[in-house]
C-alpha positions in Angstrom: -9.8 41.9 16.1 -8.0 42.8 12.8 -6.2 39.8 11.2 -4.5 38.7 14.4 -3.6 35.0 14.3 -5.2 33.5 17.5 -4.2 30.5 19.5 -7.7 29.2 19.4 -7.2 28.3 15.7 -3.9 26.4 16.3 -3.7 22.6 16.6 -1.8 22.2 19.9 -2.0 18.4 20.5 1.4 16.8 20.6 3.1 20.1 19.7 6.0 21.9 21.4 4.8 25.5 22.0 7.4 28.2 22.4 5.4 30.6 24.7 6.5 34.2 25.4 4.9 35.6 28.5 5.5 38.7 30.6 6.4 37.4 34.0 8.7 40.3 34.9 7.6 40.2 38.5 10.7 39.0 40.3 12.9 41.5 42.3 15.9 40.3 44.2 14.7 36.7 43.9 11.2 37.2 45.2 7.9 37.7 43.4 6.6 41.3 44.0 3.1 40.6 42.7 1.8 37.5 40.9 -0.8 39.5 38.9 1.0 39.1 35.5 1.6 35.4 36.1 -2.1 34.8 37.0 -3.2 36.8 33.9 -1.2 34.5 31.7 -2.6 31.3 33.2 -5.5 30.8 30.8 -3.1 30.5 27.9 -0.8 28.2 29.7 -3.8 26.1 30.8 -5.1 25.9 27.3 -1.8 24.6 25.9 -1.4 21.9 28.6 -5.1 20.8 28.5 -5.0 20.4 24.8 -1.9 18.2 24.8 0.8 20.7 24.1 4.1 21.0 25.8 5.0 24.6 26.6 8.5 26.0 26.5 8.0 29.2 28.4 10.2 32.3 28.3 10.1 35.8 29.9 12.5 38.6 30.7 13.2 39.7 34.3 14.7 42.9 35.4 17.8 44.5 33.8 20.7 42.1 34.3 22.8 43.7 31.5 25.0 46.6 32.6 24.5 49.4 30.1 28.0 50.7 30.5 30.1 47.5 30.5 27.6 45.4 28.5 28.2 42.5 30.9 25.3 40.3 32.0 24.9 39.3 35.6 23.4 35.8 35.9 22.2 35.5 39.5 19.2 34.3 41.6 18.1 38.0 41.8 16.8 37.7 38.2 16.1 34.0 37.9 12.9 32.3 36.9 12.9 29.8 39.8 10.5 31.8 42.0 8.0 31.7 39.1 8.4 28.0 38.6 7.8 27.5 42.3 4.7 29.7 42.2 3.3 27.7 39.3 4.0 24.5 41.0 2.2 25.6 44.2 -0.8 27.3 42.5 -1.4 24.9 39.6 0.7 21.8 40.3 2.7 22.3 37.1 6.0 20.5 36.8 8.4 22.7 34.8 12.0 22.0 34.2 14.5 24.9 33.8 18.0 24.4 32.3 21.0 25.2 34.5 23.4 27.8 33.2 26.9 29.0 34.1 26.6 32.0 36.4 30.2 33.0 35.6 29.3 33.6 31.9 29.3 37.4 31.8 28.9 37.7 28.1 25.5 36.0 28.2 24.1 32.6 27.2 24.8 31.8 23.6 23.0 28.4 23.3 21.3 25.6 25.2 21.7 21.9 25.0 18.7 21.2 22.8 19.1 17.5 22.8 18.7 17.4 26.5 15.7 19.7 26.3 14.1 17.4 23.7 14.5 14.4 26.1 12.9 16.4 28.9 9.9 17.2 26.7 9.4 13.5 26.0 9.6 12.7 29.7 6.1 12.6 31.3 7.6 13.6 34.6 7.7 17.2 33.2 4.8 19.1 31.7 7.0 21.7 30.1 10.2 23.8 30.2 10.7 27.2 31.6 13.8 28.8 29.9 16.2 31.0 31.8 15.6 34.8 31.9 15.7 35.8 28.2 17.9 38.8 29.1 20.6 36.4 30.3 21.0 35.4 26.6 23.6 37.2 24.5 21.2 37.9 21.6 18.0 39.0 23.4 18.5 42.7 23.3 21.1 42.7 20.4 20.4 44.4 17.1 22.7 42.2 15.1 23.3 38.6 14.0 23.2 37.4 17.6 19.5 38.3 17.8 18.8 36.4 14.6 20.8 33.4 15.8 19.0 33.3 19.1 15.6 33.3 17.4 16.6 30.4 15.2 18.1 28.5 18.1 15.0 28.8 20.3 12.7 28.0 17.4 14.6 25.0 16.1 13.1 22.4 18.5 9.6 23.9 18.7 6.5 23.6 16.4 4.5 26.7 17.2 5.2 30.2 18.7 2.6 31.9 20.9 3.1 35.4 22.1 1.1 36.2 25.2 3.3 39.1 26.4 1.6 42.4 25.3 3.5 44.2 28.0 6.8 43.1 26.5 6.4 45.5 23.5 10.1 46.0 22.6 11.2 44.2 19.4 13.6 41.8 21.1 14.8 38.4 19.9 12.2 36.5 22.1 9.3 38.6 20.9 10.1 38.9 17.2 12.5 36.3 15.8 10.4 33.2 16.4 7.7 34.6 14.1 10.2 34.3 11.2 10.5 30.5 11.8 7.3 29.2 13.3 3.5 29.4 12.8 2.8 32.2 15.3 -0.3 33.1 17.3 -1.5 35.6 19.9 -2.3 34.1 23.3 -5.5 34.7 25.2 -4.0 37.5 27.3 -2.6 39.2 24.3 -6.0 39.2 22.7 -7.7 40.4 25.9 -5.2 43.3 26.3 -5.8 44.4 22.7 -9.6 44.1 23.0 -9.7 46.3 26.2 -7.3 48.8 24.6 -10.0 49.5 22.1 -12.0 50.9 25.0 -9.3 53.5 25.4 -8.6 54.2 21.7 -12.4 54.3 20.9 -13.8 55.3 24.2 -17.3 55.9 25.4 -17.4 59.7 26.1 -16.6 61.6 28.2 -13.1 60.2 28.6 -11.0 61.2 31.5 -7.3 60.3 31.3 -4.9 60.5 34.2 -1.2 60.2 33.4 1.9 60.5 35.5 5.6 59.6 35.1 9.2 60.4 35.8 10.5 61.8 32.5 8.6 64.3 30.5 10.3 63.7 27.2 9.1 60.1 27.1 5.5 61.2 27.7 5.1 64.0 25.1 3.9 61.6 22.3 1.3 59.8 24.4 0.1 63.0 26.0 -0.5 64.7 22.7 -2.2 61.6 21.4 -4.4 61.4 24.5 -5.4 65.1 24.3 -6.9 64.4 20.9 -9.2 61.7 22.4 -9.8 62.8 26.0 -12.3 65.3 27.2 -10.0 65.9 30.2 -6.4 65.1 31.0 -4.9 65.1 34.5 -1.1 65.3 35.0 0.7 63.9 38.0 4.1 63.0 39.3 7.4 64.4 38.0 5.9 65.3 34.6 3.4 67.6 36.4 6.2 69.2 38.4 8.1 69.9 35.1 4.9 71.3 33.6 4.5 73.6 36.6 8.1 74.8 36.3 7.6 75.6 32.6 4.3 77.3 32.9 4.8 79.4 36.0 8.6 80.0 35.8 9.3 78.4 39.1 11.9 76.0 40.4 11.2 72.7 42.1 13.9 70.5 43.6 14.7 67.4 41.6 13.4 68.7 38.3 16.1 68.8 35.6 16.5 71.6 33.0 15.9 68.9 30.4 12.5 68.0 31.8 11.6 71.7 32.0 12.7 72.2 28.4 10.5 69.2 27.3 7.6 70.5 29.2 8.0 74.0 27.6 8.0 72.4 24.2 4.8 70.5 25.1 3.1 73.7 26.3 4.2 75.6 23.2 2.6 73.0 20.9 -0.8 73.0 22.7 -3.8 74.5 20.9 -6.2 76.6 23.0 -8.7 73.6 22.9 -6.0 71.2 24.2 -5.0 73.6 26.9 -8.6 73.8 28.1 -8.7 70.0 28.5 -5.9 69.9 31.0 -6.9 69.6 34.7 -4.1 70.7 37.0 -4.4 69.4 40.5 -4.6 72.5 42.6 -3.2 71.4 45.9 0.1 69.7 46.3 2.4 68.3 49.0 5.9 69.8 49.4 8.6 68.3 51.6 12.3 68.9 52.3 12.9 65.2 52.4 11.9 62.9 49.5 12.9 59.7 51.4 10.9 60.1 54.6 7.7 61.6 55.8 8.5 64.2 58.4 5.3 66.2 59.1 7.2 69.1 60.5 8.9 69.5 57.1 5.7 69.2 55.0 3.4 71.8 53.8 0.4 72.1 51.5 0.8 74.2 48.4 -1.8 76.0 46.3 -0.9 76.1 42.6 -2.9 79.3 42.0 -0.5 81.1 44.4 2.6 80.3 42.3 4.6 83.3 41.1 7.5 83.6 38.7 10.8 83.0 40.4 9.4 81.0 43.3 11.7 78.2 44.6 10.2 75.1 46.2 11.6 72.0 47.8 10.5 68.6 46.6 6.8 68.4 45.5 6.0 64.8 46.2 2.3 64.2 46.1 -1.1 65.5 45.1 -3.0 66.7 48.2 -6.4 64.9 48.5 -8.1 68.3 48.7 -7.4 68.6 44.9 -10.2 66.1 44.3 -12.7 68.5 45.9 -12.1 71.2 43.4 -15.2 71.3 41.2 -13.5 70.9 37.8 -11.6 67.8 39.0 -14.6 66.4 40.8 -17.0 66.9 37.9 -14.6 65.3 35.4 -14.6 62.1 37.5 -18.3 62.1 38.2 -19.4 62.6 34.6 -16.8 60.4 32.9 -18.0 57.3 31.0 -14.4 56.1 30.4 -11.5 56.6 32.8 -7.9 55.7 31.8 -5.3 55.7 34.5 -1.5 55.4 34.1 -0.5 57.2 37.2 0.9 57.1 40.7 0.4 60.6 42.0 2.9 60.5 44.8 6.5 59.6 45.4 6.3 56.1 47.0 6.6 54.7 49.5 6.2 57.7 51.8 3.8 59.9 49.9 0.7 58.0 48.9 -2.3 60.0 50.1 -2.9 61.5 46.7 -3.0 58.1 44.9 -5.2 56.5 47.7 -7.7 59.4 47.5 -7.7 59.3 43.6 -8.4 55.5 43.4 -11.1 55.8 46.0 -12.7 58.7 44.1 -12.6 56.9 40.8 -14.4 53.9 42.4 -17.4 56.2 43.3 -18.2 56.5 39.6 -20.1 53.3 38.9 -21.0 54.0 35.3 -17.6 54.4 33.9 -15.3 51.9 32.3 -12.1 52.2 34.4 -8.9 51.0 32.7 -5.7 51.0 34.6 -2.2 50.3 33.3 1.4 50.2 34.5 3.0 48.0 37.1 3.4 50.8 39.6 -0.2 51.9 39.2 -1.5 48.4 39.8 0.9 47.8 42.8 -0.2 51.0 44.5 -3.9 50.4 43.8 -3.6 47.0 45.4 -1.6 48.3 48.5 -3.5 51.5 49.1 -7.1 50.3 48.4 -7.0 46.5 48.9 -10.8 46.1 49.4 -11.6 48.1 46.2 -8.9 46.2 44.3 -10.3 42.8 45.3 -13.8 43.7 44.2 -12.5 45.4 41.0 -10.9 42.1 39.8 -14.3 40.7 39.2 -16.0 43.9 38.2 -16.5 44.2 34.4 -16.3 48.0 34.7 -12.6 47.6 35.7 -9.7 46.3 33.6 -6.1 46.1 34.7 -3.6 46.1 31.9 -0.4 44.1 32.5 1.9 46.6 30.9 2.1 50.4 31.0 4.7 51.2 28.3 2.9 49.1 25.7 -0.4 50.9 26.4 1.2 54.3 26.1 2.9 53.3 22.9 -0.3 52.0 21.4 -2.1 55.2 22.4 0.7 57.3 20.7 0.3 55.2 17.5 -3.5 55.1 17.8 -3.4 51.3 17.3 -1.9 48.2 18.9 -1.0 46.8 15.5 1.9 49.1 15.0 3.8 47.6 17.9 6.4 45.3 16.4 5.6 42.0 18.3 1.9 42.5 17.6 2.5 43.3 14.0 4.5 40.1 13.6 1.3 38.1 14.6 -0.9 39.5 11.9 -1.9 37.0 9.2 
């Protein structure tokens, strides 16, 4: 695993461990899905069992207003539900500092002397810091970021990054590595190890990628086309592709997305074009926010003509999976990578449900799925398959989608800044 510094080589006993995790699972004060928390438990358990005291930090949501730059400190994006979950599941007693909810500029510093006392108190097994995005310097690109890194590192002995999904170079993922001996946690190592099964796959490789904005996917799509034997598009990026290729209009697809899709098509080689699998049957609806069967119809992509105008195309019809090319690509694949929800949730889910079921029929392939939405839909739509997949070595669920696509685009996880900072 390259020259990644690993937590197994660190002396944890009696040390204060600044631990970055990706527990971005809280929405409006409630945990949506504890999968990412559970995935990080081996590292947290290792620290506590080996006599370390963890100081845990994660980001939650987007409390900073992009327009006004003000930060909203509220229970909607607080870490308390995570602390409660860890107490119930593991019995861990974690203290969290109280902060001023009226501070709209963000937290500048914490009372470190009080935190040191907490860490010496056997009543507490560690500290869970407030949402990192409540801090003034977390997403800053200036001195505030540097100062936050120094501040958080000043009372700790070791930094462990276990948040592969938090791939942005923010203060909490980068700055501690400048001040403390730094290591990759067990989950970080596991994510990188399984990513190698995508970057160096057993062939044939089938990739299925969807998304909401085409311009953000061009790089990963081009990189994946170099590796994959077949690539399936879904979601809004597929709709944009259809608009560009067939000269049609689809409700909700912006000119910017069509332009990006046109650029993507123009740069494809004949070999790359042949790798694309375009789901043939789609679901059109007048209403994107409800399922009214009287306003829904099945479309056949092969019947599209230049100048056609369509309402919202909101899902892949399950019949697409019966088309021989699509069916064969699933049956013959030895590696399947999925970063895709095929329909517009929560009302258009038949395409995703049928896809996940079909993939499960291939018992020989390594099936690697990434992205919070992908995992959430898989769990909701195919709960029986999901439960069995959690203990099936042929399946792996990545905790982050953006990090995986970035690594695919770079053809390596070691170019991602928080990972690069952990190299010896």
